[in-house]
C-alpha positions in Angstrom: 135.0 78.3 111.8 135.1 78.4 115.6 138.6 77.1 116.3 141.1 79.9 117.0 144.5 79.2 118.6 144.2 82.1 121.0 142.8 82.9 124.4 140.2 85.4 123.1 137.6 82.7 123.2 137.5 83.0 127.0 136.7 86.7 127.1 137.6 87.0 130.7 141.1 87.5 132.1 143.1 84.3 132.5 146.0 84.8 134.8 148.3 82.6 136.9 149.8 83.1 140.3 153.3 82.2 141.1 152.2 79.1 143.0 149.4 76.6 142.6 146.2 77.4 144.3 145.5 74.9 147.1 142.0 73.6 147.3 140.2 75.0 150.3 137.4 73.5 152.3 133.8 74.6 151.5 132.8 77.8 153.2 129.7 75.9 154.3 127.4 78.8 153.5 123.9 78.5 155.1 121.1 77.2 153.0 119.2 79.9 151.1 115.6 80.6 152.2 112.9 80.5 149.6 112.6 84.3 149.8 116.3 84.7 149.3 116.2 82.5 146.3 113.3 84.4 144.8 115.2 87.7 145.3 118.4 86.3 143.8 116.5 84.9 140.8 114.8 88.3 140.2 118.1 90.0 140.2 119.5 87.4 137.8 116.5 87.6 135.5 116.7 91.3 135.3 120.4 91.3 134.4 120.0 88.6 131.8 117.0 90.3 130.1 118.8 93.7 130.1 121.9 92.1 128.6 119.9 90.3 125.9 118.4 93.7 124.9 121.7 95.5 125.0 123.6 92.9 123.0 120.7 91.8 120.8 121.0 88.2 121.9 118.3 86.1 120.2 118.1 83.3 122.8 119.4 82.5 126.2 119.2 79.7 128.7 120.3 79.9 132.4 120.6 77.5 135.2 121.9 78.1 138.7 123.0 75.4 141.2 123.3 76.1 144.9 124.6 73.3 147.1 123.6 70.5 144.7 120.1 71.9 143.9 119.0 73.8 140.8 117.4 77.0 142.1 116.9 78.7 138.7 116.3 77.3 135.2 114.8 79.5 132.5 114.9 80.1 128.8 114.2 83.3 126.8 114.1 84.5 123.3 114.1 82.8 119.9 116.1 79.7 119.1 115.3 80.2 115.4 114.5 83.7 114.2 113.5 82.7 110.7 110.9 80.2 111.8 109.9 82.2 115.0 110.8 79.2 117.2 111.0 80.1 120.9 113.9 78.8 123.0 112.8 76.3 125.6 114.5 74.5 128.5 115.0 71.6 126.0 116.7 73.6 123.3 120.3 72.3 122.6 123.2 74.8 122.4 126.8 74.1 121.3 129.3 74.6 124.1 132.3 74.5 121.7 135.6 74.7 123.6 133.9 74.0 126.9 133.8 70.4 125.8 137.4 70.2 127.0 136.1 70.0 130.6 134.3 66.8 129.8 137.5 65.4 128.3 139.3 66.4 131.5 136.7 64.3 133.5 137.2 61.4 131.2 140.9 61.4 131.7 140.5 61.6 135.5 138.1 58.6 135.3 140.9 56.6 133.7 143.3 57.9 136.3 141.0 56.6 139.1 140.8 53.3 137.3 144.6 53.0 137.3 144.8 53.1 133.5 146.4 56.6 133.1 149.1 58.5 135.0 149.0 62.3 134.6 152.8 62.4 134.9 153.4 59.7 132.3 154.6 60.6 128.7 152.1 60.2 125.9 154.4 57.6 124.4 153.4 55.2 127.1 149.9 55.0 125.6 150.3 55.8 121.9 152.8 54.4 119.5 154.3 55.9 116.4 154.5 59.5 117.5 157.3 61.8 116.4 160.3 61.7 118.6 159.9 65.3 119.8 156.3 64.5 121.0 157.1 61.4 123.0 158.1 62.9 126.3 155.1 65.2 126.6 153.2 64.4 129.8 149.4 63.8 129.9 148.9 66.8 132.3 150.7 69.0 129.8 148.3 68.0 127.1 145.3 68.8 129.3 146.8 72.1 130.4 147.9 73.3 126.9 151.6 73.5 127.8 152.8 70.8 125.4 154.4 73.1 122.9 152.9 71.1 120.0 152.1 72.5 116.6 148.4 73.1 116.2 146.4 70.9 113.9 143.9 73.7 113.1 144.5 77.2 111.8 142.1 80.1 111.0 140.6 78.1 108.1 140.1 74.8 109.9 142.2 71.7 109.7 145.7 72.7 108.5 145.8 73.1 104.8 142.1 72.4 104.4 142.9 68.7 104.7 140.8 65.8 105.8 141.2 64.4 109.4 143.7 61.8 108.3 145.7 64.2 106.1 145.8 66.9 108.8 147.0 64.3 111.4 149.8 63.2 109.0 150.7 66.8 108.3 150.9 68.1 111.9 153.4 65.4 112.8 155.8 66.8 110.3 155.7 70.3 111.7 158.3 71.8 114.1 157.3 72.3 117.7 155.7 75.7 118.5 157.6 76.0 121.8 159.4 74.2 124.6 157.2 71.6 126.4 156.1 72.9 129.8 157.4 76.4 129.3 154.1 78.2 129.0 150.4 78.1 128.0 149.5 77.9 124.3 145.9 77.0 123.4 146.1 74.2 121.0 143.7 71.6 119.5 146.4 69.0 118.8 146.5 68.4 122.6 142.9 67.1 122.6 143.2 65.1 119.4 145.9 63.2 121.3 143.8 62.9 124.4 140.9 61.5 122.4 143.2 58.9 120.8 144.6 58.0 124.3 141.0 57.6 125.7 140.1 55.3 122.8 143.3 53.3 123.1 143.2 52.8 126.9 139.4 52.3 127.2 139.0 50.2 124.1 135.9 52.2 123.2 135.2 55.1 120.8 135.6 58.5 122.4 131.9 59.4 122.2 130.8 56.1 123.6 133.2 56.5 126.5 131.7 59.8 127.4 128.2 58.5 127.0 128.7 55.6 129.3 130.9 57.4 131.8 129.2 60.8 132.0 126.0 61.3 130.0 124.3 58.2 131.3 125.2 58.5 135.1 124.4 62.3 135.0 121.1 61.6 133.1 121.8 63.6 130.0 119.8 61.6 127.3 119.9 64.4 124.7 123.6 65.3 124.9 125.4 64.7 121.7 128.3 65.6 119.5 128.0 67.5 116.2 128.7 70.7 114.3 126.9 73.2 112.2 126.7 70.8 109.3 125.2 67.9 111.2 121.4 67.5 111.7 120.8 68.1 115.4 117.2 67.9 116.4 116.0 70.7 118.7 119.1 72.8 118.6 119.3 76.6 118.5 120.5 78.3 115.3 123.7 80.2 115.9 124.0 83.8 114.7 126.7 86.5 114.3 126.7 90.2 113.8 129.0 92.3 111.6 129.9 89.4 109.4 132.9 89.9 107.2 131.9 91.1 103.7 128.4 92.0 104.7 127.2 95.6 105.1 123.7 95.5 106.4 124.5 97.4 109.5 125.8 96.7 113.0 122.5 95.1 114.2 122.1 92.7 111.2 122.2 89.0 112.0 123.8 86.3 109.9 124.0 82.6 110.2 127.2 81.2 111.8 128.3 77.6 110.9 130.5 75.7 113.4 132.9 73.5 111.5 134.3 71.0 113.9 136.0 67.9 112.3 135.3 64.6 114.0 138.9 64.1 115.0 138.9 67.4 117.1 135.6 66.8 119.0 137.4 66.0 122.3 138.2 69.7 122.2 134.8 71.0 121.0 131.6 69.7 119.6 129.1 69.0 122.4 125.5 70.1 122.3 123.7 70.4 125.6 121.1 72.4 127.5 121.8 74.5 130.6 119.9 72.0 132.7 122.1 69.2 131.3 125.2 71.1 132.4 123.6 71.7 135.8 122.9 68.0 136.2 126.4 67.1 135.1 128.0 69.5 137.6 125.8 68.1 140.4 126.8 64.5 139.4 130.5 65.6 139.3 130.5 67.2 142.7 128.4 64.4 144.3 130.8 61.7 143.4 128.8 60.0 140.6 131.4 60.7 137.9 134.6 60.8 140.0 134.6 58.6 143.1 137.5 60.2 145.0 137.4 63.8 146.3 141.1 64.1 145.6 140.4 63.5 141.9 138.2 66.6 141.8 140.8 68.6 143.6 143.5 67.4 141.3 141.4 68.1 138.2 140.9 71.7 139.3 144.4 72.4 140.4 146.4 74.7 138.1 149.1 72.8 136.4 152.7 73.7 137.2 155.1 75.0 134.4 158.8 74.3 134.2 159.7 77.4 136.1 157.5 76.4 139.1 154.8 79.0 138.2 151.1 78.0 138.0 149.6 77.6 134.5 146.3 79.3 133.7 144.7 75.9 133.0 144.1 72.8 135.1 143.2 69.3 133.8 140.9 70.3 131.0 139.5 73.3 132.9 140.6 76.9 132.7 141.3 78.6 136.0 139.1 81.7 135.8 140.7 85.0 137.0 138.9 88.3 137.2 136.4 86.7 139.6 135.9 87.6 143.2 136.2 84.0 144.3 138.0 80.9 143.2 136.3 79.6 140.0 136.8 77.0 137.4 134.7 76.4 134.3 134.3 76.2 130.6 133.9 78.9 128.0 133.0 78.1 124.4 132.8 80.1 121.3 132.1 83.4 123.0 128.5 82.3 123.6 128.2 79.6 126.2 129.8 79.2 129.6 129.6 77.6 133.0 131.5 78.6 136.1 131.8 76.4 139.2 132.7 78.0 142.6 134.0 75.0 144.6 134.3 76.8 147.9 130.8 78.2 147.9 128.9 75.3 146.4 127.5 77.5 143.6 127.6 77.0 139.8 126.2 79.3 137.1 125.5 78.2 133.5 124.5 80.6 130.7 124.0 79.5 127.1 123.3 81.8 124.1 123.1 81.5 120.4 125.1 84.7 119.5 128.8 84.6 118.7 130.4 87.4 120.7 127.7 87.5 123.4 130.4 86.6 125.9 128.1 85.7 128.8 131.1 84.8 130.9 131.5 88.5 131.6 128.4 88.5 133.7 128.7 85.1 135.4 130.5 86.4 138.5 127.8 89.1 139.1 125.1 86.4 138.8 127.0 84.1 141.2 127.2 87.0 143.7 123.4 87.2 143.9 123.3 83.8 145.4 126.6 83.7 147.4 125.9 87.1 149.1 122.4 86.2 150.0 123.3 82.8 151.3 125.9 84.3 153.5 123.5 86.7 155.2 
């Protein structure tokens, strides 16, 4: 089970400053020369291969975007160890919780269309909610500051119930905290957001993302699913030191993602690194959001009741522990993408090992390109 109501999934420090970070103009770094790109790619390749060997990562994909152009796209290792299937650029990897960034874009598309107001209460769009839920604002759902009880626990949907049973049960539970008081990672937020998207758009959630993001960004193989679904061309996912197994620290075991359909606005997307690169390029070039102010708002840390900045924006975590302003998505401790808005750089690394935590090396990789472009 991949859902955990904790921030350990991000694997990199998430901190908040006392005030929201204001978007800054692009640093307008000079274009990289072919020689500089080659040197940066060599550095990145060496780091990735060393990390794969050190952490025993079976397969890895990488894509690097600099000023709207993919300058590196490679795949290494085995997507399926048992069948000796090599990873390719077309191998699909689950991005787990990083799916929330796509949901954030979907909400901002509805904001641009005048159909959703981030400051509006959820009760404006959905009927029949518990009284204590009705005043929660849309931005608080996106930024995990709602205070709602979580619809999942360490075993999956609460009580091992079906989607419908879990939805009925969670509405009877007390609030976990005061709305707007602080960050608490929570899947109920994104269950509500998917219901909102379907209600306002008049389309199923997956169809809305396909029409609004996958098609304009040219992602024909992007799809939703979990470890029980048949997904052609995907990488098998592995874990080490599985509970109850004692074959040694380097032994590999199968890992099954169980992501109920009702929760897939918060997790469940399968993509390639190249898919994510194309999606980021489409997002920053105005093909997914037409207004530059929408992108700025989506990446702006939400503000808590005490005026301090949250550690999340509109579907996107604000990544701290980096040398530069960065937003992105981190999923399942194995796949991640960071966007550096001020430098025009994005780095995507996908793996098929739970606990590989590729996010911990993304900032180093980004520095290979940002430093060389600045010279």
